[in-house]
C-alpha angles and dihedrals in degrees: 000000000000118000105249115196133194118262110260120192123198121186122218122260111246115218120219088206092056092048089049091053090051091051090051087057096045102042098060091047093045097053097069090043093052090045092058094034096228098179098194091053091049090054091049093049092044091049092049092049091048090050092052091049091049090047093051094046094044101054111118137171113211126194110199131154095349093309132108114220122193110206132186126193089019095280113035110095112208101172137026120190127183104232091216088064093056111109104172145014117199139166115261136179093185112151095210117127110272142146090275126106092201138059091226099084145163118234108214112197117199140165118247110181108314094333130083115227135176140214126206115215136157114209117183095226097046099169093047088048092051091047090054091050092048091049087063098035114020091181093074112123108225120199108174113145116214110235125200131180145075094313093058106078116166093338091311119133104198 
């Protein structure tokens, strides 16, 4: 009989630094638009900002039936990984585009066919997330260094 597990949902960590960078992009472009009161441009910029906020707040990582689903906007699944194919979980600060709303990320390496691939994600409860993965696949190699110091405030690496 197949091992059925309970659905576990982990939301994405949201980085203050990443939000700050987005504001640095939006504010200089919004000032000339507001100055000339171009209404259509204000709607476009407001819609884009609202979409980014919804995207950041809607990222979820779901573990269900020995699979890891990466979802955006609460319901759209963009990636599905068989947990038994995961070989490693490591810390990453890679700035590549990924389904992670933070720069403090986990790099999940997995085999897909003959090739090794990876996925960058940033769950809030990292250790609980890793424990759930290891409950399904105890062979996962975990390399997450524990950091201490002034830069680590409430599990935030700034």
